[in-house]
Each structure stands twice: as structure tokens, then as C-alpha cells.
KEVONU-975116 format. One line per field, with one value per residue: residue number from 1; y negated, z negated, x of N, C-alpha, C in turn; residue in one letter. Coordinates in steps of 0.001 Angstrom, whole numbers. Layout:
KEVONU-975116
pos NUM, ... .
npy Y, ... .
npz Z, ... .
npx X, ... .
capy Y, ... .
capz Z, ... .
capx X, ... .
cpy Y, ... .
cpz Z, ... .
cpx X, ... .
code a, ... .
//
This chain:
KEVONU-975116
pos 1, 2, 3, 4, 5, 6, 7, 8, 9, 10, 11, 12, 13, 14, 15, 16, 17, 18, 19, 20, 21, 22, 23, 24, 25, 26, 27, 28, 29, 30, 31, 32, 33, 34, 35, 36, 37, 38, 39, 40, 41, 42, 43, 44, 45, 46, 47, 48, 49, 50, 51, 52, 53, 54, 55, 56, 57, 58, 59, 60, 61, 62, 63, 64, 65, 66, 67, 68, 69, 70, 71, 72, 73, 74, 75, 76, 77, 78, 79, 80, 81, 82, 83, 84, 85, 86, 87, 88, 89, 90, 91, 92, 93, 94, 95, 96, 97, 98, 99, 100, 101, 102, 103, 104, 105, 106, 107, 108, 109, 110, 111, 112, 113, 114, 115, 116, 117, 118, 119, 120, 121, 122, 123, 124, 125, 126, 127, 128, 129, 130, 131, 132, 133, 134, 135, 136, 137, 138, 139, 140, 141, 142, 143, 144, 145, 146, 147, 148, 149, 150, 151, 152, 153, 154, 155, 156, 157, 158, 159, 160, 161, 162, 163, 164, 165, 166, 167, 168, 169, 170, 171, 172, 173, 174, 175, 176, 177, 178, 179, 180, 181, 182, 183, 184 .
npy -30597, -27505, -24897, -21758, -19234, -16738, -15507, -12827, -12382, -11477, -10585, -10429, -9387, -11600, -12281, -12716, -14398, -15457, -17840, -19980, -21014, -21487, -23640, -25297, -25889, -27262, -29895, -30904, -33791, -34604, -32986, -33468, -35911, -35360, -33396, -35092, -34289, -34356, -33257, -31100, -31318, -28769, -27000, -27370, -26342, -23739, -22843, -23184, -21522, -18833, -18828, -19636, -18902, -16237, -14636, -14602, -12576, -13147, -14316, -14205, -14160, -14444, -13932, -15494, -14249, -14671, -12670, -11169, -13124, -15103, -17430, -19326, -19589, -18342, -18961, -17799, -18893, -19561, -22284, -22951, -21901, -21719, -20441, -21441, -22025, -22252, -23189, -23458, -23848, -23581, -26394, -25744, -23839, -24854, -25666, -23126, -20818, -19640, -20070, -19588, -17198, -15819, -17110, -15904, -12821, -13083, -13739, -11614, -9749, -11420, -11259, -12667, -14614, -17716, -19607, -21856, -24840, -27832, -29975, -32656, -35358, -36789, -34873, -33015, -31344, -28821, -29186, -28789, -26250, -24799, -25161, -23797, -21143, -20815, -22100, -24513, -27918, -29539, -31901, -34897, -35223, -36553, -37219, -38460, -41278, -40557, -39157, -36432, -33588, -31494, -28285, -25038, -21586, -19376, -16598, -13085, -12953, -11270, -8328, -8451, -6795, -7161, -7080, -5069, -5761, -7107, -6009, -5844, -6319, -4395, -1809, -2637, -5163, -6203, -6047, -8583, -11100, -13678, -17104, -20360, -22474, -24124, -26626, -30176 .
npz 42451, 41708, 39400, 40406, 40042, 40811, 42938, 44008, 46795, 50359, 53816, 56317, 58794, 60425, 59115, 59829, 57605, 56781, 58609, 57349, 54777, 56025, 57845, 55745, 54114, 56589, 56320, 53863, 52356, 51376, 52595, 55621, 55611, 54848, 57036, 59351, 61077, 62955, 61697, 62940, 63858, 62745, 64975, 66918, 65751, 64949, 67737, 68568, 67427, 67881, 70828, 71533, 69808, 68268, 70582, 72193, 73324, 73350, 71272, 67773, 64448, 61392, 58009, 55176, 52073, 48370, 45633, 46539, 47703, 50501, 51069, 52877, 56091, 58746, 62195, 65539, 68636, 72528, 74101, 76917, 78135, 75630, 71937, 69463, 65787, 63645, 60179, 57562, 54088, 51686, 49212, 46406, 46443, 46951, 46882, 45134, 46175, 47539, 50264, 50975, 50492, 52341, 54860, 55255, 55328, 57565, 59355, 59754, 61023, 63555, 66025, 68345, 69627, 70866, 67958, 67643, 65660, 65064, 62353, 60726, 60443, 57899, 56185, 54200, 52448, 54060, 56441, 54589, 53427, 56036, 57198, 55071, 55609, 57809, 59901, 62319, 62904, 65969, 66833, 67712, 68293, 69813, 69140, 69816, 67907, 66145, 64926, 64908, 63562, 65414, 65055, 65230, 65149, 65826, 65690, 64561, 61326, 58546, 57080, 54193, 50256, 48980, 50850, 50342, 48325, 49182, 50845, 54026, 53623, 55011, 57429, 59865, 60544, 62150, 64405, 67461, 67462, 67089, 65981, 67622, 67500, 64875, 64191, 65478 .
npx 140012, 138243, 138687, 140146, 138159, 138651, 136483, 134317, 134801, 133846, 133620, 130747, 128490, 126653, 122877, 119898, 118663, 120369, 120647, 119152, 120477, 122713, 121822, 121050, 123494, 124874, 123834, 124537, 125473, 127763, 129617, 129450, 130510, 132942, 133527, 132948, 131081, 127749, 124994, 122464, 119115, 116543, 115299, 117000, 119169, 118800, 118504, 120945, 122320, 121045, 121363, 124092, 126211, 125214, 124123, 126334, 128836, 131635, 131997, 133265, 131546, 131221, 129589, 130370, 130440, 129886, 130167, 128334, 126226, 125187, 127911, 129064, 130389, 132497, 133555, 134816, 135730, 135302, 136643, 137362, 140820, 141262, 141255, 139094, 138930, 136783, 134947, 132542, 131787, 129910, 129145, 129784, 131810, 134233, 137555, 138148, 139166, 137751, 137737, 140845, 140315, 138392, 139428, 141543, 140835, 139750, 141407, 142646, 141166, 140246, 142110, 142880, 145798, 147610, 145654, 143258, 142362, 140646, 140210, 138414, 140619, 140815, 139999, 141369, 141384, 140767, 142289, 145001, 144270, 144555, 146770, 148360, 147696, 149335, 148825, 149895, 150707, 150351, 149270, 147128, 143553, 140810, 137583, 134539, 134462, 136416, 139656, 140853, 143356, 145257, 145625, 147737, 147556, 149833, 150873, 149790, 149371, 151239, 149784, 148609, 149008, 146639, 144453, 143030, 141310, 139622, 137359, 135343, 131379, 129928, 130272, 130131, 131012, 132904, 131877, 131341, 129342, 127173, 126283, 127291, 129709, 130693, 131244, 131863 .
capy -29613, -26527, -24000, -20861, -18278, -15474, -14675, -11267, -12800, -10505, -10705, -9073, -9554, -12671, -11944, -13641, -15225, -16484, -19005, -20988, -21064, -22192, -25140, -26317, -26443, -28374, -30990, -31520, -35160, -34654, -31918, -33949, -37155, -34887, -33233, -35942, -33276, -34654, -32114, -30726, -30864, -27645, -26410, -27494, -25863, -22546, -22560, -23403, -20336, -18071, -19000, -20076, -17781, -14850, -13876, -14608, -11418, -13516, -15035, -13665, -14636, -13714, -14552, -15112, -14152, -14174, -11861, -10690, -14244, -16170, -18906, -20147, -18689, -18468, -18519, -17873, -19038, -19936, -23654, -22856, -21007, -22218, -19617, -21994, -21169, -23218, -22784, -23808, -23156, -24505, -27122, -25311, -22615, -25300, -25901, -22114, -19989, -18785, -20553, -19013, -15405, -15392, -17291, -14607, -12086, -13230, -13591, -9912, -9244, -12069, -10811, -13701, -15772, -18910, -19799, -23639, -25205, -29340, -30825, -34345, -35589, -37148, -33636, -33000, -29593, -28072, -29467, -28051, -24637, -24040, -25042, -22834, -19857, -20814, -23005, -25774, -29150, -30003, -33350, -35038, -34897, -37267, -36473, -39493, -42109, -39448, -38491, -34391, -32983, -29763, -27044, -23939, -20257, -18613, -15136, -12526, -13224, -9640, -7744, -8418, -6298, -7706, -6934, -4005, -5959, -8106, -5431, -6484, -5688, -3544, -1241, -3268, -6433, -6436, -6954, -9961, -11883, -14797, -18262, -21261, -23098, -24820, -28499, -31217 .
capz 42976, 40844, 38845, 40876, 39715, 41794, 43352, 44765, 48440, 50941, 54800, 56852, 59854, 60229, 59174, 60292, 56662, 56356, 59163, 56648, 53986, 57124, 58297, 54656, 54345, 57379, 56004, 52435, 52594, 51269, 53368, 56642, 55490, 54910, 58660, 60297, 61944, 62936, 61539, 63675, 63535, 62560, 66442, 67757, 65176, 65256, 69250, 69248, 66230, 68614, 72066, 71600, 68955, 68232, 72014, 72917, 72510, 72959, 69391, 66411, 63777, 59914, 56995, 53676, 50483, 47046, 44335, 47472, 48004, 51008, 50720, 54296, 57936, 59228, 63586, 66524, 70161, 73848, 74858, 78271, 77732, 74135, 71404, 68329, 64488, 62434, 59136, 56671, 53172, 50503, 48620, 45417, 46650, 47529, 45714, 44051, 46529, 48437, 51473, 51427, 50949, 53526, 55871, 55140, 56003, 58856, 60284, 59639, 62071, 64378, 66663, 69509, 69546, 69749, 67336, 67408, 64813, 64871, 61502, 60790, 59862, 56365, 55160, 53860, 51901, 54896, 56961, 53904, 53671, 57526, 56970, 53892, 56048, 58841, 61293, 62561, 63232, 66995, 67414, 67221, 69280, 69301, 68905, 69278, 67437, 64897, 64917, 64255, 63626, 66153, 64142, 66148, 64694, 66872, 65573, 63422, 59641, 57977, 56004, 52413, 49869, 48343, 51514, 50341, 47155, 50116, 52093, 54075, 52843, 55854, 58630, 61270, 60299, 63351, 65739, 67873, 68147, 65958, 66568, 68202, 66997, 63662, 64344, 66680 .
capx 139712, 137939, 139620, 140088, 137392, 138870, 135133, 134475, 134479, 133598, 133038, 129816, 127982, 125261, 121842, 118799, 118160, 121736, 120611, 118229, 121498, 124023, 121265, 121033, 124982, 125036, 122901, 124924, 125930, 129618, 129993, 128923, 131288, 134508, 133851, 132397, 129949, 126736, 124219, 121547, 117831, 116080, 114818, 118105, 120143, 118374, 118666, 122307, 122925, 120323, 122159, 125523, 126931, 124970, 123894, 127648, 129858, 132843, 132274, 133165, 131329, 131021, 128770, 131398, 129618, 130687, 129370, 126782, 125220, 126274, 128404, 129215, 130388, 133650, 133606, 136230, 135022, 136431, 136692, 138147, 141306, 141985, 140314, 139320, 138127, 135753, 134130, 131725, 131660, 128944, 129999, 129891, 132942, 135208, 138564, 138315, 140084, 137037, 138408, 141943, 140452, 137585, 139865, 142909, 139933, 138858, 142104, 142994, 140253, 140459, 143185, 143568, 146841, 147413, 144314, 143364, 141629, 140662, 139292, 138750, 142106, 140705, 139893, 142746, 141289, 140579, 143728, 145630, 144089, 144782, 148522, 148817, 147366, 150004, 148627, 151066, 150522, 150868, 149214, 145550, 142430, 139934, 136083, 134202, 135700, 137091, 140795, 141159, 144080, 145066, 146580, 147521, 148207, 150763, 150976, 149451, 149817, 151537, 148855, 149236, 148616, 145433, 143906, 141940, 140255, 138327, 136753, 133390, 130446, 129179, 131455, 129989, 131589, 134085, 130808, 131699, 128514, 126912, 126421, 128590, 130985, 130145, 131796, 131823 .
cpy -28599, -25714, -22570, -19623, -16744, -14709, -13784, -12381, -11655, -11017, -9858, -10258, -10779, -11987, -13113, -14880, -15820, -17643, -20382, -21684, -22243, -23775, -25922, -26774, -27695, -29604, -31633, -32467, -35316, -33819, -32787, -35158, -36364, -34223, -33992, -35053, -34038, -33566, -32139, -30476, -29379, -26948, -26436, -26706, -24335, -22184, -22422, -21931, -18917, -17686, -18991, -18978, -16688, -13981, -14033, -13650, -11870, -14565, -14237, -14464, -13785, -14619, -14123, -15164, -14368, -13879, -11587, -11878, -15008, -17493, -19924, -18733, -19174, -18053, -18817, -17812, -19771, -21424, -23446, -21539, -21013, -20819, -20611, -21343, -22351, -22456, -23581, -23141, -24154, -24994, -26237, -23960, -23612, -25786, -24300, -21066, -19266, -19005, -19500, -17535, -15017, -15840, -16085, -13397, -11924, -13323, -12224, -9324, -10307, -12297, -11698, -14840, -16524, -19049, -21080, -23865, -27055, -30035, -31850, -34422, -35844, -35884, -33034, -31569, -28919, -28064, -28583, -26541, -24140, -23788, -23916, -21234, -19629, -21542, -24601, -26883, -29650, -31270, -33694, -34995, -36258, -36879, -37918, -40609, -41697, -39016, -37190, -34509, -31446, -29070, -25500, -22786, -19375, -17261, -14892, -12421, -11307, -9566, -7901, -7307, -6123, -7564, -6002, -4429, -6718, -7272, -5896, -5335, -4468, -2815, -1877, -4668, -7105, -6583, -8438, -10382, -12171, -16204, -19077, -21743, -24156, -26656, -29078, -31420 .
cpz 41787, 40313, 39579, 40204, 40202, 41918, 44133, 46113, 49333, 52811, 55566, 57712, 59507, 60249, 58978, 58907, 56309, 57007, 58276, 55086, 55204, 57639, 56719, 54217, 55211, 57033, 54829, 52964, 52204, 52501, 54803, 56463, 55979, 56430, 59475, 61394, 61835, 62946, 62680, 63312, 63544, 63870, 66842, 67355, 65180, 66751, 69390, 68332, 67665, 70054, 71923, 70786, 68595, 69200, 72637, 72611, 72794, 71758, 68750, 65063, 61989, 58836, 55760, 52669, 49395, 46148, 45436, 48329, 49198, 50838, 51971, 55693, 58103, 61194, 64713, 67799, 70963, 73861, 75873, 78050, 76524, 73179, 69907, 67213, 63794, 61328, 58216, 55195, 52252, 49474, 46904, 45226, 47011, 46516, 44492, 44310, 47347, 49760, 52137, 51530, 51883, 54750, 56221, 55739, 57325, 60081, 60475, 60710, 63323, 65143, 67341, 68730, 70677, 69116, 67093, 66199, 65052, 63721, 61547, 60071, 58489, 55729, 55174, 53107, 52711, 55710, 55926, 53979, 55025, 57457, 55899, 54414, 57733, 59558, 61383, 63178, 64442, 67542, 66833, 68498, 68790, 69711, 68854, 69146, 66028, 65422, 64135, 64641, 64393, 65241, 65002, 65222, 65765, 66971, 64177, 62241, 59550, 57176, 54800, 51658, 48929, 49639, 51010, 49127, 47870, 51098, 52391, 53739, 53846, 56982, 59781, 61309, 61424, 64468, 66056, 68133, 66849, 66907, 67010, 67122, 65900, 63572, 65559, 67000 .
cpx 139062, 138577, 139231, 139653, 137794, 137421, 135657, 134077, 134865, 133430, 131762, 129374, 126455, 124155, 120967, 118700, 119138, 121629, 120095, 119520, 122600, 123154, 121173, 122478, 125426, 124676, 123441, 125363, 127479, 130169, 129951, 130115, 132589, 134459, 133725, 131565, 128554, 125655, 123148, 120323, 117560, 116037, 116364, 119373, 120120, 118458, 120161, 122704, 122546, 121100, 123747, 126341, 126551, 124706, 125145, 128706, 130657, 133240, 132359, 132938, 131315, 130351, 130016, 130273, 130874, 129430, 128165, 125982, 125899, 126602, 128898, 129596, 131943, 133229, 134827, 135313, 135830, 135999, 137543, 139141, 141741, 140744, 140641, 138674, 137763, 135020, 133510, 131413, 130692, 129918, 130675, 131165, 133982, 136218, 138779, 138434, 139300, 137578, 139411, 141401, 139815, 138423, 141153, 142075, 139657, 139756, 142874, 142315, 140407, 141684, 144361, 144517, 147085, 146003, 144181, 141844, 141645, 139903, 139539, 139857, 141951, 140281, 140946, 142595, 141611, 142116, 145018, 145432, 144522, 146429, 149201, 148630, 148079, 149937, 149708, 150382, 151148, 150296, 147791, 144992, 141302, 138251, 135341, 135275, 136593, 138554, 140750, 142379, 143905, 146058, 146678, 148152, 148736, 150944, 150223, 150239, 150345, 150533, 149306, 148702, 147308, 144485, 142473, 140840, 139535, 137658, 135544, 132675, 129749, 130667, 131331, 130338, 132488, 133373, 131382, 130536, 127986, 126969, 127588, 129541, 130123, 130295, 131641, 130319 .
code x, x, x, x, x, x, x, x, x, x, x, x, x, x, x, x, x, x, x, x, x, x, x, x, x, x, x, x, x, x, x, x, x, x, x, x, x, x, x, x, x, x, x, x, x, x, x, x, x, x, x, x, x, x, x, x, x, x, x, x, x, x, x, x, x, x, x, x, x, x, x, x, x, x, x, x, x, x, x, x, x, x, x, x, x, x, x, x, x, x, x, x, x, x, x, x, x, x, x, x, x, x, x, x, x, x, x, x, x, x, x, x, x, x, x, x, x, x, x, x, x, x, x, x, x, x, x, x, x, x, x, x, x, x, x, x, x, x, x, x, x, x, x, x, x, x, x, x, x, x, x, x, x, x, x, x, x, x, x, x, x, x, x, x, x, x, x, x, x, x, x, x, x, x, x, x, x, x, x, x, x, x, x, x .
//
């Protein structure tokens, strides 16, 4: 894990230029290995974001920025009667507190509970981050040949005094529209 550099982490609505950044991040070999997610080819990726995420008003997605630059995204979506959360951060931000700050902000805006997450079981950094933020392990699920941890957040966490240090970049950040689930 890298040192915590206390980055200026914020959330904002997804902008069209962010999709190129997200596409590149989805193809990072180490991120693919850790997530056990098969990256999409460009046209499929862009179509997925345009139709399944950004065009679906039940999906809530935000771009994570660090010092004003896109560093990843967080998304919440429905699968049947379950609300899921997923995220993807650029490798340069792993282990630096970016995920903790970004997910804390996102969970203050995404109020649906219970909220589910199912990271690849060997992605220990992601599992630890979710548990740190109050998600509880409830079992495992399989996606193809891979086992994933099922974690659930049952209640809205209390707002902390550090919230104001990480205000959104724009007042429109609570808008519920963006691309679909980043994982699976």
C-alpha cells in the first residue's frame, strides 16, 4: 500500500471525456487481474455506458476526481430488488485514501439500503475497504469460475465532521444518471 497523501478527493457528474479515462482504467492488466473483470472492447464499452448507465435514471454514477482530474468512478444500480455498488479507481490512487474518501462521499448521497457489493474474494483491498465503511460479509457468490464476497450495508452511516472537506465539484452531483455496473 502507498502512503496516504491526503488527496483532494471529490465527486462530480460523469462528463463525456471521462469515458476515455474509464475505458483505459478498465484495461489496466493489474486491475483486471484483481477484479476478475473482463474488459470490454471500445464499442461495447461506450454502448454500455451510454445505454445502461448514463441513460438509466435509476443508476447513480459519479466520477471520482483527485486534484480536479478523473481518478475513477463509483456507481449504484438495481439488479432485481437489490441495489448494488461498484467502483473502479486508477491504480495510481490505490492505497492512498482515495477510495475511502470517495466511497464515504458516495454513501452519503446514495441512501438506498440495504446496499450490496460483490468484489472478487481475492481482491482483499476492495473487500477491506468495503468492510471499513460498514459493509458486512453475508456469504459468497459465483460469477463464472470465480468466487466473490457478498457484502451488505444495512443502514446509512452517520455523517462525519470531515464531510465538508470533500464537497462535490458541482451542485448537480446528486443527479442520478450514468453508465451501468463496472464489474462482472
